[in-house]
N, C-alpha and C positions, 0 to 999 in steps of 0.2 A: 504494500500500500504506500502511495506517495505521501510523504509528510506534508502537512498543510501549514503554510505560514499564517499566523494569526496575531492579532493585536489585542491588548487588554486596555480598556478605558473605564473611566468612572461612570457609574450608572446614570448620573445626571447628564452626561454628554451623549446619551443615546437619543438620536432624533427620531421623531415619529415618521419614519420613511419606509416602514415595513407593513405589508398587508398579510393577513393570514391568522393562523391560530398558534396558541402556545400550550405547552403542558408544563406542569410543575412537579418537582420531586422534593419531598420533605423526609428527612431521616431524623426521627425524634421519637422518644418514648415518653414525652411529656403528656400532661392531661389533655383531653380532647379539646377543651376550650382554648388552650394555648396553641394547639395545632390549627384550629379554625382561625385564630387570629393571624397566624403566619400565612395561611392560605388567603385570607382576606387582603393582607398587605401585598401578596403576590398578584392577586387579581387586580387590585387597584393600580399597581405599577404597570401591568400589561395594558390595561385600558388606557392609561395615560399616554402610551405610545401607539394607541390604535389597534391593539391586538386582543383578541378574545382568548382568555385562558379556558380551555375546554376540559382538561383533566388535571386532577391533583393526585399524585401517587404518593402514598405514605408508607415509609419503611420503619416499622417499629422494632425491628430486630437488632440484635447486638453484633451480628456478623458484618464485616465490611469488605468481604471478598468481592471483587468485581464480577465474578462468575455466579453470584447468587441469583436465585429465581426472580427476585423483585427487579433486578437490573434487566433481565430478559423481558419481563413484563413491560418495563419502562420503554425499552427499545421497540417492542412490538406496538405499543401505543403511539410512539413517535412516528413509526411507519404508517400506521392506520390513519392518524390525524393529519399527516403531512404538515406538521407544525414547523413554523419558521423560528420559534423561540423556545428555549428551555429555561425555566426559572427554577433555581435550587436554593434552599435555605443556606447552604454552605457547600462550596465546591468539594469539600472532603466528605460530603454525604455519600458520594458515589463509592469512594475508597480512600484510605489513607496511604496506600502504597503509591509512591511517586511515579514509578515506571508504569504501573497499571493506569493511574490517573491520567498521565500525559497521553498514553495510547488511546484512552477513552475520549479525552478531549479532542484528539486528532480525528477520531472516528466521527464525532459530532460535527467538527468543522468541515469534514468532507461531505456532509449531508446537503448543504450547509445550514446551520442554525446559529442564532445568537444564543449564547450561554450566559445567563445572568445569575450572579451570586448576590443574594440579598444581604447577607451578613457582612461581607467584605466590600460591598458596593462596587463590584467590578463586573464588566461585561466583556466576554471574549467574542470576537467575530473573525471570520476568515478575511485574510488580506486579499483584496481584489487587485490584480495587476493594473498598474497605472498605464492606461492606453496612450496617454500623451507622450510617453517616452518612446513609443514604437513608431517607426516611420517606414 
């Protein structure tokens, strides 16, 4: 698989230039009302940039292996919804293993989707080649 160049920017710098749907991933074992509050914040952020958040996937397990079932379910939902944005409570919700995380981010960037980390206030997006340099 080709490595994708991507850039990371502050969430407040994401312009409302995207049309489509989003899905969210929350990894938490907190009380339901706290998870609902996280989801509400994610929905509001997506709507602010003109995107409908259609699914919120909650992982309440302790395992952080990237090959766990909930990640497969997440990827299947991403395919089915044709989402253009993924919102996550923390980028390490997917996995804490750096190698696995970067490979997973690369996979997401190849789709391509915006990847929004609500806790760190960062957004990852694929780098588009600058066509002005080509002649």
